[in-house]
N, C-alpha and C positions, 0 to 999 in steps of 0.2 A: 504494500500500500504506500501511498505517497508520504514520505517522511516530512515533506514541506507543509503538510496540512496542519501541523501543530506549531503555533508561534512561540511556544516556550513551555517551560515546566512550572506550573503554578505551585505555590507553597501549600495551598489548601484547595480541595475540590469538594463539591457536593457529592457525597457517595450515594449508594443504593438506598432506597427507602428514606432519603433525606438525612442520613447520618453524615455529619461533618467529619471528613477524613483528612488528616494532615499527612503530608509526605507520602501520599498514595498515588502519585502521578505516574509512576512507572511500574508495570507488571512484567515479569519475565517468565518465559517458558524455556527451560533448558533441555538438552537432549535426554538427560536422565533426570528424573524428578526426585532428588535426594530426600525431600520432605516426605515422600511416599515410599521410596525404596527402603525396605527394611523397617519402616515405621510400624509402631504397634497400634496405629489408629487408621480407621477407614476414612474416606473422603468426607463423609458427613460429620465426623469428629474432628478431622484435621482443619477444614476450611474455617470453622468458627473461631479457631485460635487466632486467626488474623484480625478478627473483629472483637477480641476479648476485652478491649478497653471500654466497650459499650455495655458494661455490666448492667443488668436490670432491663435490658432490651432484647432478651432472648428470642421473643417472638419475631421481631424484626430481623435478627440475625438468622434465624431458621428460614425465614422467607427468602433472604438474600442467597443463602447457601443452596436452598432448593431450586431457586431460579437459575443460578449459575450452573448447577449440576444438570438441570434440565436443558439449558442452552447447549451444552456439550454432549448431550445424549446419554447422561449417566444417572438419570432419575432413579432407575431401578437398580443401579449398582452402587449407590452412595453408601450402603451399609457393608459392602464387601471389604474385607481386609486387603492390604496391599498385595499379599502373595496370591490373592484370588483374582487380581486384575491383570488383563492381558497387557502387552506393551502399548497397544493403541489406546486402551482404556487409561493407562497411566499417563499417557501424553495428554489425553483429554482432561484428566483430573488436574494435571499441571496447568492446563489452559484455564480451567475453572478457578484454580487458585490464583492465577495471575489476574483474573477479572474481578475477583470478589470485592476489591476496594475501588472499583470503577476508575482504573488508571486512564490518564490522558494518552499515554504511550504504552504499547505492549511490544516487548522485544522477544522475538522467537530465535533461539540459537539452534539451528539445525533441527527444526521440529519434525522432520521426516526421517531422521536417522533411525535405522532398525525396523522401519515399516516396509511392508510389501507395496508394490506399485498401486494396488487398488486402495489400500488403507491410506497411502500417501495422497492419492487423488481425493478421497473422502475428507481427509484432514484439511487439505487445501480449500475445499468447498466450505467446510465448517469455518475456517479462518475468514474467508470472504463474507459469508453470511453474517457472522457475529460482528465483523467490522462494519458492515452496512447498517446493522442494528444499533451499534454502540458509538460509532464514530471514533474520533481520535486518530492517532497515528500508529500504524502497525509496521514494525520493522522486522523483516524476515532475513536472517542470515542463512544462506544455503549454498550448497554445491550442486544441488539437484536442479538442473536447468528446466525440467518439466514443472517442478514446483514453482520456480520463478515465473515461468510462462503463465501458470494458472493464477497466481495471486498478485503479481507485481503490477503496479501502475507506474512506478518509478524505480529505476535500477542504477546501482553504482557498482562498477566492476573494480574490485580491489586486486592488486598484484604487488607483492613485496612491500606491503605497508602503505601503498599510495593508491589513490583513485586514478585508474587509467581513463575511464570515461563514465559519465553519468548522464541521465536524462530519462525522458518518458520511455517506458518499456518498448513501445512500438518502434521508437527511433533506434534504440539499441539493438533490437533484434534485426534491424535493417541497416546497421552501421556499415560505413565504408572502411572503418578501422579494421585492418586485417587481424590484429590481435583479438579484438572484441568479437569479430565474426567467428574466428576459430574457436574461441572460448565458449561462446554461446551455442555453437553447432556441435562441439565435441569432436571436431575433426583432428586427425593425427598430424596432418601437414599444415604448416603455417609457422609464424614467428615464435610461437610458444613451444618450447621443447622440455626436456627432462631436467634442465639445469636447476 
């Protein structure tokens, strides 16, 4: 999604169900969800911990948690323990966790790692749908070009710590830059080698 769609990171945002949430402007989804991996809590127990400062508002917290789990397709799996969740379910639980405080920016670090092509496509669709519903800026870091094609409105190609080219996705996928064209098409021949 277009990272330019957010003008900055506010210090306080209005959260779900009207809860005032400070420092909740960035949510992250990592390749592995350490808060769930090996945890002794299921998603319905884990997600409210992020909202624990709102003691006495348990009904609102339960509504937020149930809404976010529902958005990512985990309404019926919220009570499963982490070892009962598939890899895709863990990724979606991580997505719900990132969304629970209504962040202005959601950062996905290789959200498709470890998923088969069908689950990757479904996750990309879910990312797009939830972005359309919630707004904000979604930044997806990926090496999977099909995922980039599915979700990106704006792309920045990084190589050796610098941006080689950036712009609207349609422009980059039709770039005249040989490096960018080779990278985005996955061709073996071109300026990019094994160095």
